N, C-alpha and C positions, 0 to 999 in steps of 0.2 A: 227420492232423487236428491232432495236437499241435504239429507244425511250423507249420501255418497259424495256430494260435492264438498261438504265440509271435511270429510275424511281425506279426499283427494288434495284439498288445499293444505290441510295439516301436514300430509306426507310431503307435499312439494316444498313447503316452508322448512320442514326438517332437513330435506336434502340440500336445499339452498344454504341453510345455516351451517350444515356440516361441511359443505364445500367451501364456504367463506372462512370457516375456522382453519381449514387445511391449506388454503391458498397462501402462498408466501407473501410476506409484507413487501419484499423487494427481491430482486435477483442479482446475483453477483457472478462475474466471470473472473477467474483467477488464472493468470498466465505464469507458468514456471518452467524452469529448464528441465530437460529430460535426463540430465546427468551432470557431471562436473563437481566442483567443490561445494556447491550450495544444495545439493540434492538432499542431504540429511536434514538440513533446516526445513526444506520444503515438505519433506515427508511428515515431520512433526507438525508443521504449520497446517497441513491438510487435516490431520486428525483433530487438531484444536479448532480449526475453522468449521469442520463438519459438526462438531459438538455444539459450538456456539450457534450455528445456523439452526440446528434442531431445537435447541433450547429457546431461541429467540424468533423462530418462525420466519426465517428467510432461506433462500436456496443458494447453493454455490455449484457452479460448473467449472471444470478445469480443462485447460488446453496447454500443450507443451510446444506449440509453434504458433506462428502468426498466420498460417495458411488459410484459416477459415475467417479471419477478421476482415469484414467490410461493413458498409453502412447498415445493411439489413441485419447482419449478425449482431452488431453492437446495439441495435435498437431494442433487443430483447433484455438488455441489462441496465440496471440503474447504478451499478458500481463496477469499476474495472480495477482489479488488484494486480499490480505488476510485482509478482512474488519472486524476486530474484531472477529477473530476465533483463538482459542488457538492452540499451537503446541503439542497437545496430543489427544488421542481417534480417530486418523485417521485410516482408513482402511489400511491394510498392502500394498495392491496394490497401494493405493494413496501415501503412504510414498515413495515407490520405484520410482514411476513415477515422483513425485515432485522433489526428490533429483536429478534424471536424468535431468529433465527439467532445473534445476538451474545449476548443475555441467557442463552440456554440452552446456549451453547458448541457449537453444531452445526457450526461451522467457524471458521477463522481469518480475520483481516482485516488488510489493509495499506491505509492511506489516504495519499494524497499531496496536498500543496500546496492545491489548491482545496477539499479536504474540510473546511477550517476557514473557509470563506467563510460564516460564520454571522451571521445577522441577518435583516432584512426586505428581500428583493431581488425585483425584478420583480413586485411585488404579492403575493408569498408570505410567509406568516408564519414566524417562527422555528420550527424543528423542535426542540422542547424536549428530547426524548430525546437527540438528537444533540448538542445544546448541553452536556448533562450528560456524555455520552460523551467529548467533547473537553475536559473539565475546566472547564466553565462559562465559556467565553470567547466574546466577540463580536468579529467583525472591526471594526477601527477605521480603519486606513490601510495604505498600502503604498508601497514605493519604485518609482514608475512608471518611473524612468529606469534601474533595475537597479543593482546594486552587487555587487562581490565581497566575501567575508567569510570569516573563519576560524571553523570549528566545533570547539568543545571537547567531547571525550567525557567524560561525567561518570560513567558506569557501565561501565568497561572489562571488568568480569566478565560482563556480559550477553552471551549467545551472538550476538546481532545485531551486536555490535561486534567480534567476533573478526576480526583481520586488518585492521581499519580503523585508519588512522594517527591517533594522538592528538597534536595536532589535525590536521584536514585543511582544505584550502582549497576553497571553492566559488567558481568563477570568475564566475558570472553568475546573479543571482536577484533577484526583485522582493519582497524581504522584507516580510512582513505585520507589522503591529502589532495588538494586541488591547486590549480595554478593561481587561483585568486579566491577571495572571500565572496560567497554568494550574497552576503547580508545586504549590500546596497540594492539588490534587485528582487529580494524576497522578504517575507515577513517571518522572522525566526521565532520559533516556539521553544527551542531548547538547544543547548550547545554542550560539548564535552570539555571538561577541564583537563587539558593535556598534562598539567602538572601532577595529576593523580594517576597517570598511566603506570601500570606495573605488570611486567618489567618495563623499564624505559630503554628505548633504543635510538632516541634522537630524531625519529621521524615525526615532525610536528609542523603545524602551519600557523600557529598563533591563535587568533580568533577562529573558532572551529564549530560553526553551526552543524547540527546533526538532525534536527527536525524543523521543517519549514513548510510554508504554503506560498503559492504564487497568486496574490490577489488580482493580478492583471488578467487572469483567465476566468471565463464565465463558470466553468466547472469548479465545484468544490474539489480541491486537490491538496494532498499532503504527502510530503516525502519524509520517510523515516529511515535514517541511515542504518541503524542496527538491524541486522538480518542475515548473519552468516552462520552462527552456531545454533544448534537446536537447544542448547542449555538456556537460551533466552526465554523459553517457555516455562522455565522453572521460576521465573520472576513475576510476581504479582503486578509489579509496576509495568513491566513490558506488556503483559497480556491485557492490562487495563488500558494502556495506551493504544494498543492494537484494536481492542474492542471499541473504545471511544471513537477512534478514527473511522471505523466501519460505519457506525450509525451517523456520525457527523457528515462524512463524505456522501453517504446515501441519502442525506436529507431527512433522517429519521430521529 
C-alpha cells in the first residue's frame, strides 16, 4: 500500500508539474479591425504575436468587435492590446468596462496607431474619457502618402526602451498630427523628428510625441503611434519595442 501511495503521489506531482509548465504566465486580449486600411498590419502582427506568445509562455485571444467586452470578460486578461482599433463605435457596456479596467488598474494596456483617431467620426461623438486618457488630443491630419522618419528616444531608462536603438528609423508610416501637443498631460518616451520625413509634404505639428504613457491611470499603459504598415515587423527596433511593451504593461 505504501508503495502504491508513493507511485500515486509521484504521478500526481508529475501531472501538476506538467500542467504548471503549460499554464500561461498571463493572458492577453487583442482587439483589431475586421477590415480597412490596417488589416495587413494586423495580419502580420497576429503571426508575430502568436510566435512571441508560444516562445514566452503567454496566451493571446483575438476579437474584432467590442460586443463581448464587459467586466467579466476583461477579468480573464492581464493585458489589453488595442491593435489598430479606433476609440469610437464601442458598445456602451464595453466603454464602461474598459474605463473601469484602466482606472482601477485591473490590467495593462497597449494602444497602437488608430487608438488616437479621436474626434467625431462616422456620426459618433468624441469619447471624452479616452480623449483625456490620450492626453487631451484630437486628430487633425495625416500623411496619406506615407513617409519614413527618425524616432528619437527621450526616456532611455524606461523598461519599454531597453535594447531599442536611440534613434531608430521607421520606414513607412502615415504620421498623424493633432490639434495640440499631448506632452503636458502625458510622459513622453519617444518622438518623431519631423525634419527627417521623406518625402516631405508639409504636414507637421512641431513637437511630435509618438510613444507615451499616462501616469495618472492606475493601469500600466503605453501608446505607440507606429502601427499602420506591416513592414514595421521587419524592424528589430520596432519588434523589441512591442515586445518590451507587452511584458512591462502585463507587469512581467
